[in-house]
N, CA, C, O and the ligand as a Tripos MOL2 file, in Angstrom:
@<TRIPOS>MOLECULE
protein
  305   303    77     0     0
PROTEIN
NO_CHARGES

@<TRIPOS>ATOM
      1 N           0.8290   -1.2110    0.0000 N.3       1 MET1
      2 CA          0.0000    0.0000    0.0000 C.3       1 MET1
      3 C           0.8620    1.2590    0.0000 C.2       1 MET1
      4 O           0.4240    2.3150    0.4560 O.2       1 MET1
      5 N           2.0780    1.1480   -0.5080 N.am      2 SER2
      6 CA          2.9440    2.3120   -0.4490 C.3       2 SER2
      7 C           2.8450    3.1440   -1.7170 C.2       2 SER2
      8 O           3.3600    4.2600   -1.7880 O.2       2 SER2
      9 N           2.1790    2.5870   -2.7100 N.am      3 GLU3
     10 CA          2.1210    3.3150   -3.9740 C.3       3 GLU3
     11 C           0.9700    4.3080   -3.9980 C.2       3 GLU3
     12 O          -0.1540    3.9930   -3.6070 O.2       3 GLU3
     13 N           1.2680    5.4990   -4.4600 N.am      4 GLN4
     14 CA          0.2550    6.5400   -4.5020 C.3       4 GLN4
     15 C           0.1640    7.1100   -5.9060 C.2       4 GLN4
     16 O           1.1810    7.3950   -6.5390 O.2       4 GLN4
     17 N          -1.0210    7.2690   -6.3730 N.am      5 LEU5
     18 CA         -1.2130    7.9960   -7.6180 C.3       5 LEU5
     19 C          -1.7340    9.3740   -7.2560 C.2       5 LEU5
     20 O          -2.8250    9.5310   -6.7090 O.2       5 LEU5
     21 N          -0.9270   10.3550   -7.5740 N.am      6 ILE6
     22 CA         -1.3400   11.7060   -7.2210 C.3       6 ILE6
     23 C          -2.0340   12.3550   -8.4080 C.2       6 ILE6
     24 O          -1.3850   12.8630   -9.3220 O.2       6 ILE6
     25 N          -3.3310   12.3330   -8.3820 N.am      7 LEU7
     26 CA         -4.0900   12.9300   -9.4700 C.3       7 LEU7
     27 C          -4.5070   14.3460   -9.1100 C.2       7 LEU7
     28 O          -4.3400   15.2890   -9.8840 O.2       7 LEU7
     29 N          -5.0480   14.4580   -7.9230 N.am      8 GLU8
     30 CA         -5.4640   15.7660   -7.4670 C.3       8 GLU8
     31 C          -4.7840   16.0520   -6.1410 C.2       8 GLU8
     32 O          -5.0310   15.3610   -5.1530 O.2       8 GLU8
     33 N          -3.9470   17.0440   -6.1120 N.am      9 PRO9
     34 CA         -3.2650   17.3410   -4.8540 C.3       9 PRO9
     35 C          -4.2400   17.8110   -3.7960 C.2       9 PRO9
     36 O          -5.1750   18.5630   -4.0710 O.2       9 PRO9
     37 N          -4.0030   17.3530   -2.5900 N.am     10 THR10
     38 CA         -4.8190   17.8110   -1.4730 C.3      10 THR10
     39 C          -4.4090   19.2340   -1.1110 C.2      10 THR10
     40 O          -3.2210   19.5150   -0.9460 O.2      10 THR10
     41 N          -5.3650   20.1150   -0.9880 N.am     11 PRO11
     42 CA         -5.0000   21.4800   -0.6040 C.3      11 PRO11
     43 C          -4.3210   21.4940    0.7560 C.2      11 PRO11
     44 O          -4.6590   20.7200    1.6510 O.2      11 PRO11
     45 N          -3.3770   22.3740    0.8830 N.am     12 LEU12
     46 CA         -2.7120   22.5130    2.1750 C.3      12 LEU12
     47 C          -3.6560   23.2320    3.1370 C.2      12 LEU12
     48 O          -4.4430   24.0910    2.7400 O.2      12 LEU12
     49 N          -3.5580   22.8650    4.3840 N.am     13 ASN13
     50 CA         -4.4020   23.5510    5.3620 C.3      13 ASN13
     51 C          -3.6360   23.7900    6.6560 C.2      13 ASN13
     52 O          -2.4290   23.5590    6.7240 O.2      13 ASN13
     53 N          -4.3280   24.2430    7.6560 N.am     14 ALA14
     54 CA         -3.6770   24.7080    8.8870 C.3      14 ALA14
     55 C          -2.9080   23.6210    9.6240 C.2      14 ALA14
     56 O          -2.0270   23.9290   10.4260 O.2      14 ALA14
     57 N          -3.2260   22.3580    9.3660 N.am     15 VAL15
     58 CA         -2.4960   21.3000   10.0750 C.3      15 VAL15
     59 C          -1.1990   20.9340    9.3700 C.2      15 VAL15
     60 O          -0.3710   20.2080    9.9200 O.2      15 VAL15
     61 N          -1.0200   21.4450    8.1380 N.am     16 ASP16
     62 CA          0.2360   21.2140    7.4300 C.3      16 ASP16
     63 C           1.2640   22.2230    7.9050 C.2      16 ASP16
     64 O           1.0460   23.4330    7.8400 O.2      16 ASP16
     65 N           2.3830   21.7120    8.3800 N.am     17 ARG17
     66 CA          3.3890   22.5810    8.9940 C.3      17 ARG17
     67 C           4.7170   22.4860    8.2610 C.2      17 ARG17
     68 O           5.1010   21.4270    7.7660 O.2      17 ARG17
     69 N           5.4040   23.6080    8.2030 N.am     18 CYS18
     70 CA          6.7270   23.6530    7.6060 C.3      18 CYS18
     71 C           7.6500   22.6700    8.3210 C.2      18 CYS18
     72 O           7.7110   22.6330    9.5500 O.2      18 CYS18
     73 N           8.3750   21.8660    7.5150 N.am     19 ASP19
     74 CA          9.2910   20.8820    8.0890 C.3      19 ASP19
     75 C          10.4880   21.5340    8.7620 C.2      19 ASP19
     76 O          11.1960   20.8890    9.5360 O.2      19 ASP19
     77 N          10.7110   22.7750    8.4790 N.am     20 ARG20
     78 CA         11.8870   23.4440    9.0220 C.3      20 ARG20
     79 C          11.5780   24.2700   10.2630 C.2      20 ARG20
     80 O          12.3380   24.2340   11.2300 O.2      20 ARG20
     81 N          10.4880   25.0040   10.2520 N.am     21 CYS21
     82 CA         10.2570   25.9260   11.3700 C.3      21 CYS21
     83 C           8.9210   25.7170   12.0660 C.2      21 CYS21
     84 O           8.6780   26.3090   13.1180 O.2      21 CYS21
     85 N           8.0440   24.8830   11.4950 N.am     22 GLY22
     86 CA          6.7820   24.6070   12.1640 C.3      22 GLY22
     87 C           5.6830   25.6180   11.8910 C.2      22 GLY22
     88 O           4.5810   25.5030   12.4280 O.2      22 GLY22
     89 N           5.9790   26.6120   11.0530 N.am     23 ALA23
     90 CA          4.9400   27.5610   10.6680 C.3      23 ALA23
     91 C           3.9640   26.8700    9.7070 C.2      23 ALA23
     92 O           4.2450   25.7820    9.2060 O.2      23 ALA23
     93 N           2.8410   27.4980    9.4600 N.am     24 GLN24
     94 CA          1.8900   26.8900    8.5450 C.3      24 GLN24
     95 C           2.5030   26.7600    7.1670 C.2      24 GLN24
     96 O           3.1280   27.6920    6.6610 O.2      24 GLN24
     97 N           2.3170   25.5830    6.5570 N.am     25 ALA25
     98 CA          2.9400   25.3110    5.2600 C.3      25 ALA25
     99 C           2.0710   25.8010    4.1140 C.2      25 ALA25
    100 O           0.8510   25.6400    4.1240 O.2      25 ALA25
    101 N           2.7210   26.3980    3.1330 N.am     26 TYR26
    102 CA          2.0110   26.8540    1.9450 C.3      26 TYR26
    103 C           2.5650   26.2430    0.6780 C.2      26 TYR26
    104 O           2.0390   26.4780   -0.4110 O.2      26 TYR26
    105 N           3.6160   25.4640    0.8080 N.am     27 VAL27
    106 CA          4.2070   24.8070   -0.3520 C.3      27 VAL27
    107 C           4.4590   23.3410   -0.0230 C.2      27 VAL27
    108 O           5.0410   23.0090    1.0100 O.2      27 VAL27
    109 N           4.0080   22.4740   -0.9220 N.am     28 ARG28
    110 CA          4.2810   21.0500   -0.7620 C.3      28 ARG28
    111 C           5.1790   20.6150   -1.8990 C.2      28 ARG28
    112 O           4.8450   20.8070   -3.0680 O.2      28 ARG28
    113 N           6.3030   20.0370   -1.5690 N.am     29 ALA29
    114 CA          7.2250   19.5370   -2.5700 C.3      29 ALA29
    115 C           7.1500   18.0160   -2.5810 C.2      29 ALA29
    116 O           7.4700   17.3610   -1.5880 O.2      29 ALA29
    117 N           6.7230   17.4590   -3.7140 N.am     30 THR30
    118 CA          6.6990   16.0140   -3.8670 C.3      30 THR30
    119 C           8.0130   15.5790   -4.4880 C.2      30 THR30
    120 O           8.3860   16.0450   -5.5650 O.2      30 THR30
    121 N           8.7010   14.6970   -3.8160 N.am     31 LEU31
    122 CA         10.0310   14.3000   -4.2550 C.3      31 LEU31
    123 C           9.9650   13.1510   -5.2530 C.2      31 LEU31
    124 O           8.9720   12.4270   -5.3300 O.2      31 LEU31
    125 N          11.0440   13.0020   -6.0140 N.am     32 LEU32
    126 CA         11.1260   11.9340   -7.0030 C.3      32 LEU32
    127 C          11.0540   10.5630   -6.3460 C.2      32 LEU32
    128 O          10.5860    9.6040   -6.9590 O.2      32 LEU32
    129 N          11.5070   10.4660   -5.1230 N.am     33 ASN33
    130 CA         11.4710    9.1820   -4.4220 C.3      33 ASN33
    131 C          10.1270    8.9240   -3.7440 C.2      33 ASN33
    132 O           9.9660    7.9350   -3.0290 O.2      33 ASN33
    133 N           9.1700    9.8130   -3.9710 N.am     34 GLY34
    134 CA          7.8340    9.6130   -3.4190 C.3      34 GLY34
    135 C           7.6210   10.3050   -2.0860 C.2      34 GLY34
    136 O           6.5080   10.3390   -1.5620 O.2      34 GLY34
    137 N           8.6780   10.8470   -1.5520 N.am     35 GLY35
    138 CA          8.5570   11.5630   -0.2840 C.3      35 GLY35
    139 C           7.9020   12.9180   -0.4800 C.2      35 GLY35
    140 O           7.5870   13.3280   -1.5970 O.2      35 GLY35
    141 N           7.7100   13.5860    0.6210 N.am     36 GLU36
    142 CA          6.9960   14.8450    0.5730 C.3      36 GLU36
    143 C           7.5850   15.7880    1.6160 C.2      36 GLU36
    144 O           7.8690   15.3930    2.7470 O.2      36 GLU36
    145 N           7.7590   17.0260    1.2170 N.am     37 LEU37
    146 CA          8.2410   18.0260    2.1550 C.3      37 LEU37
    147 C           7.2860   19.1980    2.1650 C.2      37 LEU37
    148 O           6.7340   19.5740    1.1310 O.2      37 LEU37
    149 N           7.0960   19.7700    3.3360 N.am     38 LEU38
    150 CA          6.2160   20.9220    3.4630 C.3      38 LEU38
    151 C           7.0380   22.1230    3.8990 C.2      38 LEU38
    152 O           7.9100   22.0210    4.7610 O.2      38 LEU38
    153 N           6.7450   23.2520    3.2930 N.am     39 PHE39
    154 CA          7.4790   24.4620    3.6390 C.3      39 PHE39
    155 C           6.5450   25.6500    3.8000 C.2      39 PHE39
    156 O           5.5210   25.7450    3.1230 O.2      39 PHE39
    157 N           6.9000   26.5380    4.6840 N.am     40 CYS40
    158 CA          6.2520   27.8360    4.7220 C.3      40 CYS40
    159 C           6.7820   28.6340    3.5260 C.2      40 CYS40
    160 O           7.7200   28.1980    2.8590 O.2      40 CYS40
    161 N           6.1970   29.7740    3.2590 N.am     41 ALA41
    162 CA          6.6230   30.5710    2.1020 C.3      41 ALA41
    163 C           8.0970   30.9370    2.2070 C.2      41 ALA41
    164 O           8.8290   30.9270    1.2170 O.2      41 ALA41
    165 N           8.5060   31.2540    3.4050 N.am     42 HIS42
    166 CA          9.8770   31.6730    3.6530 C.3      42 HIS42
    167 C          10.8640   30.5590    3.2990 C.2      42 HIS42
    168 O          11.8220   30.7910    2.5610 O.2      42 HIS42
    169 N          10.6370   29.3700    3.8150 N.am     43 HIS43
    170 CA         11.5780   28.2840    3.5850 C.3      43 HIS43
    171 C          11.4230   27.6840    2.1920 C.2      43 HIS43
    172 O          12.3790   27.1190    1.6610 O.2      43 HIS43
    173 N          10.2610   27.7910    1.5980 N.am     44 ALA44
    174 CA         10.1020   27.3300    0.2240 C.3      44 ALA44
    175 C          11.0500   28.0920   -0.6850 C.2      44 ALA44
    176 O          11.6850   27.5220   -1.5730 O.2      44 ALA44
    177 N          11.1300   29.3820   -0.4450 N.am     45 LYS45
    178 CA         12.0250   30.2230   -1.2230 C.3      45 LYS45
    179 C          13.4780   29.8350   -0.9510 C.2      45 LYS45
    180 O          14.2980   29.7110   -1.8620 O.2      45 LYS45
    181 N          13.7560   29.6540    0.3110 N.am     46 GLN46
    182 CA         15.1250   29.3650    0.7270 C.3      46 GLN46
    183 C          15.6330   28.0500    0.1460 C.2      46 GLN46
    184 O          16.8060   27.9440   -0.2110 O.2      46 GLN46
    185 N          14.7610   27.0470    0.0470 N.am     47 TYR47
    186 CA         15.1980   25.7230   -0.3870 C.3      47 TYR47
    187 C          14.8880   25.4120   -1.8430 C.2      47 TYR47
    188 O          15.2560   24.3500   -2.3440 O.2      47 TYR47
    189 N          14.2170   26.3260   -2.5220 N.am     48 ALA48
    190 CA         13.7710   26.0650   -3.8930 C.3      48 ALA48
    191 C          14.9000   25.5890   -4.7950 C.2      48 ALA48
    192 O          14.7580   24.5890   -5.4990 O.2      48 ALA48
    193 N          16.0050   26.2930   -4.7760 N.am     49 GLU49
    194 CA         17.1190   25.9390   -5.6570 C.3      49 GLU49
    195 C          17.6840   24.5590   -5.3410 C.2      49 GLU49
    196 O          17.9110   23.7510   -6.2420 O.2      49 GLU49
    197 N          17.9060   24.3010   -4.0780 N.am     50 GLY50
    198 CA         18.4970   23.0380   -3.6600 C.3      50 GLY50
    199 C          17.6090   21.8390   -3.9220 C.2      50 GLY50
    200 O          18.0880   20.7190   -4.1030 O.2      50 GLY50
    201 N          16.2970   22.0880   -3.9380 N.am     51 LEU51
    202 CA         15.3670   20.9810   -4.1000 C.3      51 LEU51
    203 C          15.1340   20.5960   -5.5590 C.2      51 LEU51
    204 O          14.7330   19.4730   -5.8630 O.2      51 LEU51
    205 N          15.3870   21.5270   -6.4330 N.am     52 LYS52
    206 CA         15.0890   21.3120   -7.8520 C.3      52 LYS52
    207 C          15.4780   19.9270   -8.3890 C.2      52 LYS52
    208 O          14.6710   19.2910   -9.0670 O.2      52 LYS52
    209 N          16.6840   19.4530   -8.1040 N.am     53 PRO53
    210 CA         17.1090   18.1690   -8.6700 C.3      53 PRO53
    211 C          16.3170   16.9700   -8.1500 C.2      53 PRO53
    212 O          16.2910   15.9280   -8.8050 O.2      53 PRO53
    213 N          15.6800   17.0920   -7.0030 N.am     54 VAL54
    214 CA         15.0340   15.9250   -6.4010 C.3      54 VAL54
    215 C          13.5150   16.0440   -6.3430 C.2      54 VAL54
    216 O          12.8290   15.1440   -5.8580 O.2      54 VAL54
    217 N          12.9990   17.1680   -6.8440 N.am     55 VAL55
    218 CA         11.5660   17.4110   -6.7260 C.3      55 VAL55
    219 C          10.8180   17.0220   -7.9990 C.2      55 VAL55
    220 O          11.2130   17.3910   -9.1050 O.2      55 VAL55
    221 N           9.7380   16.2750   -7.8230 N.am     56 ALA56
    222 CA          8.9130   15.8750   -8.9560 C.3      56 ALA56
    223 C           7.8280   16.9100   -9.2230 C.2      56 ALA56
    224 O           7.4690   17.1620  -10.3740 O.2      56 ALA56
    225 N           7.3140   17.5010   -8.1670 N.am     57 ALA57
    226 CA          6.2370   18.4740   -8.3200 C.3      57 ALA57
    227 C           6.2100   19.4250   -7.1460 C.2      57 ALA57
    228 O           6.5130   19.0550   -6.0120 O.2      57 ALA57
    229 N           5.8430   20.6510   -7.4380 N.am     58 ILE58
    230 CA          5.7050   21.6540   -6.3870 C.3      58 ILE58
    231 C           4.2640   22.1500   -6.3800 C.2      58 ILE58
    232 O           3.7230   22.5720   -7.4010 O.2      58 ILE58
    233 N           3.6770   22.0860   -5.2230 N.am     59 GLN59
    234 CA          2.3280   22.6340   -5.0680 C.3      59 GLN59
    235 C           2.4670   23.9300   -4.2830 C.2      59 GLN59
    236 O           2.7210   23.9220   -3.0790 O.2      59 GLN59
    237 N           2.2980   25.0230   -4.9770 N.am     60 ASP60
    238 CA          2.5550   26.3260   -4.3730 C.3      60 ASP60
    239 C           1.2540   27.0400   -4.0480 C.2      60 ASP60
    240 O           0.5000   27.4240   -4.9420 O.2      60 ASP60
    241 N           1.0040   27.2100   -2.7790 N.am     61 GLU61
    242 CA         -0.2250   27.9020   -2.3690 C.3      61 GLU61
    243 C           0.1000   29.1890   -1.6380 C.2      61 GLU61
    244 O          -0.6720   29.6560   -0.8010 O.2      61 GLU61
    245 N           1.2520   29.7570   -1.9620 N.am     62 THR62
    246 CA          1.6550   30.9890   -1.2930 C.3      62 THR62
    247 C           0.7490   32.1520   -1.6630 C.2      62 THR62
    248 O           0.7260   33.1680   -0.9680 O.2      62 THR62
    249 N          -0.0020   32.0080   -2.7600 N.am     63 SER63
    250 CA         -0.9300   33.0760   -3.1370 C.3      63 SER63
    251 C          -2.0070   33.2500   -2.0760 C.2      63 SER63
    252 O          -2.5380   34.3440   -1.8850 O.2      63 SER63
    253 N          -2.3250   32.1420   -1.3810 N.am     64 LYS64
    254 CA         -3.2750   32.2230   -0.2750 C.3      64 LYS64
    255 C          -2.7420   33.1400    0.8160 C.2      64 LYS64
    256 O          -3.4720   33.8900    1.4630 O.2      64 LYS64
    257 N          -1.4390   33.0390    0.9800 N.am     65 LEU65
    258 CA         -0.7820   33.7960    2.0410 C.3      65 LEU65
    259 C          -0.8540   35.2890    1.7580 C.2      65 LEU65
    260 O          -1.2030   36.0790    2.6360 O.2      65 LEU65
    261 N          -0.5250   35.6700    0.5370 N.am     66 THR66
    262 CA         -0.5450   37.0900    0.1960 C.3      66 THR66
    263 C          -1.9730   37.6110    0.1340 C.2      66 THR66
    264 O          -2.2180   38.7960    0.3640 O.2      66 THR66
    265 N          -2.9200   36.7190   -0.1780 N.am     67 ALA67
    266 CA         -4.3090   37.1400   -0.2690 C.3      67 ALA67
    267 C          -4.8420   37.5790    1.0820 C.2      67 ALA67
    268 O          -5.6260   38.5230    1.1780 O.2      67 ALA67
    269 N          -4.4110   36.8850    2.1230 N.am     68 THR68
    270 CA         -4.8890   37.2440    3.4480 C.3      68 THR68
    271 C          -4.1180   38.4330    4.0160 C.2      68 THR68
    272 O          -4.6000   39.1460    4.8960 O.2      68 THR68
    273 N          -2.8980   38.6300    3.4870 N.am     69 ALA69
    274 CA         -2.1000   39.8040    3.8440 C.3      69 ALA69
    275 C          -1.9470   40.0230    5.3410 C.2      69 ALA69
    276 O          -1.9420   41.1580    5.8170 O.2      69 ALA69
    277 N          -1.8250   38.9530    6.0600 N.am     70 SER70
    278 CA         -1.5900   39.1110    7.4880 C.3      70 SER70
    279 C          -0.1200   39.4300    7.7190 C.2      70 SER70
    280 O           0.7660   38.8400    7.1000 O.2      70 SER70
    281 N           0.1160   40.3530    8.6020 N.am     71 ILE71
    282 CA          1.4960   40.7580    8.8650 C.3      71 ILE71
    283 C           2.1330   39.7840    9.8430 C.2      71 ILE71
    284 O           1.6560   39.6120   10.9650 O.2      71 ILE71
    285 N           3.1970   39.1580    9.4150 N.am     72 SER72
    286 CA          3.8800   38.2120   10.2790 C.3      72 SER72
    287 C           5.2720   38.7220   10.5970 C.2      72 SER72
    288 O           5.6530   39.8190   10.1890 O.2      72 SER72
    289 N           6.0150   37.9320   11.3160 N.am     73 SER73
    290 CA          7.3480   38.3490   11.7150 C.3      73 SER73
    291 C           8.4240   37.8480   10.7610 C.2      73 SER73
    292 O           9.6100   37.8510   11.0900 O.2      73 SER73
    293 N           7.9950   37.4140    9.5670 N.am     74 GLU74
    294 CA          8.9730   36.9740    8.5720 C.3      74 GLU74
    295 C           9.9440   38.1170    8.2610 C.2      74 GLU74
    296 O           9.5360   39.2540    8.0230 O.2      74 GLU74
    297 N          11.2030   37.7940    8.2700 N.am     75 ASP75
    298 CA         12.1780   38.8430    8.0210 C.3      75 ASP75
    299 C          12.4750   38.9910    6.5410 C.2      75 ASP75
    300 O          13.1880   38.1850    5.9450 O.2      75 ASP75
    301 N          11.9140   40.0340    5.9680 N.am     76 GLU76
    302 CA         12.1920   40.3070    4.5620 C.3      76 GLU76
    303 C          12.1480   41.7970    4.2970 C.2      76 GLU76
    304 O          12.3570   42.2290    3.1630 O.2      76 GLU76
    305 ZN          9.4990   27.4890    7.5530 Zn       77 ZN77
@<TRIPOS>BOND
     1     1     2 1
     2     2     3 1
     3     3     4 2
     4     3     5 am
     5     5     6 1
     6     6     7 1
     7     7     8 2
     8     7     9 am
     9     9    10 1
    10    10    11 1
    11    11    12 2
    12    11    13 am
    13    13    14 1
    14    14    15 1
    15    15    16 2
    16    15    17 am
    17    17    18 1
    18    18    19 1
    19    19    20 2
    20    19    21 am
    21    21    22 1
    22    22    23 1
    23    23    24 2
    24    23    25 am
    25    25    26 1
    26    26    27 1
    27    27    28 2
    28    27    29 am
    29    29    30 1
    30    30    31 1
    31    31    32 2
    32    31    33 am
    33    33    34 1
    34    34    35 1
    35    35    36 2
    36    35    37 am
    37    37    38 1
    38    38    39 1
    39    39    40 2
    40    39    41 am
    41    41    42 1
    42    42    43 1
    43    43    44 2
    44    43    45 am
    45    45    46 1
    46    46    47 1
    47    47    48 2
    48    47    49 am
    49    49    50 1
    50    50    51 1
    51    51    52 2
    52    51    53 am
    53    53    54 1
    54    54    55 1
    55    55    56 2
    56    55    57 am
    57    57    58 1
    58    58    59 1
    59    59    60 2
    60    59    61 am
    61    61    62 1
    62    62    63 1
    63    63    64 2
    64    63    65 am
    65    65    66 1
    66    66    67 1
    67    67    68 2
    68    67    69 am
    69    69    70 1
    70    70    71 1
    71    71    72 2
    72    71    73 am
    73    73    74 1
    74    74    75 1
    75    75    76 2
    76    75    77 am
    77    77    78 1
    78    78    79 1
    79    79    80 2
    80    79    81 am
    81    81    82 1
    82    82    83 1
    83    83    84 2
    84    83    85 am
    85    85    86 1
    86    86    87 1
    87    87    88 2
    88    87    89 am
    89    89    90 1
    90    90    91 1
    91    91    92 2
    92    91    93 am
    93    93    94 1
    94    94    95 1
    95    95    96 2
    96    95    97 am
    97    97    98 1
    98    98    99 1
    99    99   100 2
   100    99   101 am
   101   101   102 1
   102   102   103 1
   103   103   104 2
   104   103   105 am
   105   105   106 1
   106   106   107 1
   107   107   108 2
   108   107   109 am
   109   109   110 1
   110   110   111 1
   111   111   112 2
   112   111   113 am
   113   113   114 1
   114   114   115 1
   115   115   116 2
   116   115   117 am
   117   117   118 1
   118   118   119 1
   119   119   120 2
   120   119   121 am
   121   121   122 1
   122   122   123 1
   123   123   124 2
   124   123   125 am
   125   125   126 1
   126   126   127 1
   127   127   128 2
   128   127   129 am
   129   129   130 1
   130   130   131 1
   131   131   132 2
   132   131   133 am
   133   133   134 1
   134   134   135 1
   135   135   136 2
   136   135   137 am
   137   137   138 1
   138   138   139 1
   139   139   140 2
   140   139   141 am
   141   141   142 1
   142   142   143 1
   143   143   144 2
   144   143   145 am
   145   145   146 1
   146   146   147 1
   147   147   148 2
   148   147   149 am
   149   149   150 1
   150   150   151 1
   151   151   152 2
   152   151   153 am
   153   153   154 1
   154   154   155 1
   155   155   156 2
   156   155   157 am
   157   157   158 1
   158   158   159 1
   159   159   160 2
   160   159   161 am
   161   161   162 1
   162   162   163 1
   163   163   164 2
   164   163   165 am
   165   165   166 1
   166   166   167 1
   167   167   168 2
   168   167   169 am
   169   169   170 1
   170   170   171 1
   171   171   172 2
   172   171   173 am
   173   173   174 1
   174   174   175 1
   175   175   176 2
   176   175   177 am
   177   177   178 1
   178   178   179 1
   179   179   180 2
   180   179   181 am
   181   181   182 1
   182   182   183 1
   183   183   184 2
   184   183   185 am
   185   185   186 1
   186   186   187 1
   187   187   188 2
   188   187   189 am
   189   189   190 1
   190   190   191 1
   191   191   192 2
   192   191   193 am
   193   193   194 1
   194   194   195 1
   195   195   196 2
   196   195   197 am
   197   197   198 1
   198   198   199 1
   199   199   200 2
   200   199   201 am
   201   201   202 1
   202   202   203 1
   203   203   204 2
   204   203   205 am
   205   205   206 1
   206   206   207 1
   207   207   208 2
   208   207   209 am
   209   209   210 1
   210   210   211 1
   211   211   212 2
   212   211   213 am
   213   213   214 1
   214   214   215 1
   215   215   216 2
   216   215   217 am
   217   217   218 1
   218   218   219 1
   219   219   220 2
   220   219   221 am
   221   221   222 1
   222   222   223 1
   223   223   224 2
   224   223   225 am
   225   225   226 1
   226   226   227 1
   227   227   228 2
   228   227   229 am
   229   229   230 1
   230   230   231 1
   231   231   232 2
   232   231   233 am
   233   233   234 1
   234   234   235 1
   235   235   236 2
   236   235   237 am
   237   237   238 1
   238   238   239 1
   239   239   240 2
   240   239   241 am
   241   241   242 1
   242   242   243 1
   243   243   244 2
   244   243   245 am
   245   245   246 1
   246   246   247 1
   247   247   248 2
   248   247   249 am
   249   249   250 1
   250   250   251 1
   251   251   252 2
   252   251   253 am
   253   253   254 1
   254   254   255 1
   255   255   256 2
   256   255   257 am
   257   257   258 1
   258   258   259 1
   259   259   260 2
   260   259   261 am
   261   261   262 1
   262   262   263 1
   263   263   264 2
   264   263   265 am
   265   265   266 1
   266   266   267 1
   267   267   268 2
   268   267   269 am
   269   269   270 1
   270   270   271 1
   271   271   272 2
   272   271   273 am
   273   273   274 1
   274   274   275 1
   275   275   276 2
   276   275   277 am
   277   277   278 1
   278   278   279 1
   279   279   280 2
   280   279   281 am
   281   281   282 1
   282   282   283 1
   283   283   284 2
   284   283   285 am
   285   285   286 1
   286   286   287 1
   287   287   288 2
   288   287   289 am
   289   289   290 1
   290   290   291 1
   291   291   292 2
   292   291   293 am
   293   293   294 1
   294   294   295 1
   295   295   296 2
   296   295   297 am
   297   297   298 1
   298   298   299 1
   299   299   300 2
   300   299   301 am
   301   301   302 1
   302   302   303 1
   303   303   304 2
@<TRIPOS>SUBSTRUCTURE
     1 MET1         2 RESIDUE 1 A MET
     2 SER2         6 RESIDUE 1 A SER
     3 GLU3        10 RESIDUE 1 A GLU
     4 GLN4        14 RESIDUE 1 A GLN
     5 LEU5        18 RESIDUE 1 A LEU
     6 ILE6        22 RESIDUE 1 A ILE
     7 LEU7        26 RESIDUE 1 A LEU
     8 GLU8        30 RESIDUE 1 A GLU
     9 PRO9        34 RESIDUE 1 A PRO
    10 THR10       38 RESIDUE 1 A THR
    11 PRO11       42 RESIDUE 1 A PRO
    12 LEU12       46 RESIDUE 1 A LEU
    13 ASN13       50 RESIDUE 1 A ASN
    14 ALA14       54 RESIDUE 1 A ALA
    15 VAL15       58 RESIDUE 1 A VAL
    16 ASP16       62 RESIDUE 1 A ASP
    17 ARG17       66 RESIDUE 1 A ARG
    18 CYS18       70 RESIDUE 1 A CYS
    19 ASP19       74 RESIDUE 1 A ASP
    20 ARG20       78 RESIDUE 1 A ARG
    21 CYS21       82 RESIDUE 1 A CYS
    22 GLY22       86 RESIDUE 1 A GLY
    23 ALA23       90 RESIDUE 1 A ALA
    24 GLN24       94 RESIDUE 1 A GLN
    25 ALA25       98 RESIDUE 1 A ALA
    26 TYR26      102 RESIDUE 1 A TYR
    27 VAL27      106 RESIDUE 1 A VAL
    28 ARG28      110 RESIDUE 1 A ARG
    29 ALA29      114 RESIDUE 1 A ALA
    30 THR30      118 RESIDUE 1 A THR
    31 LEU31      122 RESIDUE 1 A LEU
    32 LEU32      126 RESIDUE 1 A LEU
    33 ASN33      130 RESIDUE 1 A ASN
    34 GLY34      134 RESIDUE 1 A GLY
    35 GLY35      138 RESIDUE 1 A GLY
    36 GLU36      142 RESIDUE 1 A GLU
    37 LEU37      146 RESIDUE 1 A LEU
    38 LEU38      150 RESIDUE 1 A LEU
    39 PHE39      154 RESIDUE 1 A PHE
    40 CYS40      158 RESIDUE 1 A CYS
    41 ALA41      162 RESIDUE 1 A ALA
    42 HIS42      166 RESIDUE 1 A HIS
    43 HIS43      170 RESIDUE 1 A HIS
    44 ALA44      174 RESIDUE 1 A ALA
    45 LYS45      178 RESIDUE 1 A LYS
    46 GLN46      182 RESIDUE 1 A GLN
    47 TYR47      186 RESIDUE 1 A TYR
    48 ALA48      190 RESIDUE 1 A ALA
    49 GLU49      194 RESIDUE 1 A GLU
    50 GLY50      198 RESIDUE 1 A GLY
    51 LEU51      202 RESIDUE 1 A LEU
    52 LYS52      206 RESIDUE 1 A LYS
    53 PRO53      210 RESIDUE 1 A PRO
    54 VAL54      214 RESIDUE 1 A VAL
    55 VAL55      218 RESIDUE 1 A VAL
    56 ALA56      222 RESIDUE 1 A ALA
    57 ALA57      226 RESIDUE 1 A ALA
    58 ILE58      230 RESIDUE 1 A ILE
    59 GLN59      234 RESIDUE 1 A GLN
    60 ASP60      238 RESIDUE 1 A ASP
    61 GLU61      242 RESIDUE 1 A GLU
    62 THR62      246 RESIDUE 1 A THR
    63 SER63      250 RESIDUE 1 A SER
    64 LYS64      254 RESIDUE 1 A LYS
    65 LEU65      258 RESIDUE 1 A LEU
    66 THR66      262 RESIDUE 1 A THR
    67 ALA67      266 RESIDUE 1 A ALA
    68 THR68      270 RESIDUE 1 A THR
    69 ALA69      274 RESIDUE 1 A ALA
    70 SER70      278 RESIDUE 1 A SER
    71 ILE71      282 RESIDUE 1 A ILE
    72 SER72      286 RESIDUE 1 A SER
    73 SER73      290 RESIDUE 1 A SER
    74 GLU74      294 RESIDUE 1 A GLU
    75 ASP75      298 RESIDUE 1 A ASP
    76 GLU76      302 RESIDUE 1 A GLU
    77 ZN77       305 GROUP 0 **** ****
């Protein structure tokens, strides 16, 4: 039961957390080996380049983040 056919990605929601900092995740990276990584907008940007060689698909929902325009403590 380890095989998955990803036809329709599940939308990210509040229980999905960034693997790096624990903030709410807005990007899901599906890896070539079938694994999955979740990132907040901040870390998605930070790791985008490094992940390219191993990523099969990126589900980017950061537009949700900008749509709500909540001010966070992200340093930018
Ligand atoms: Zn993060």
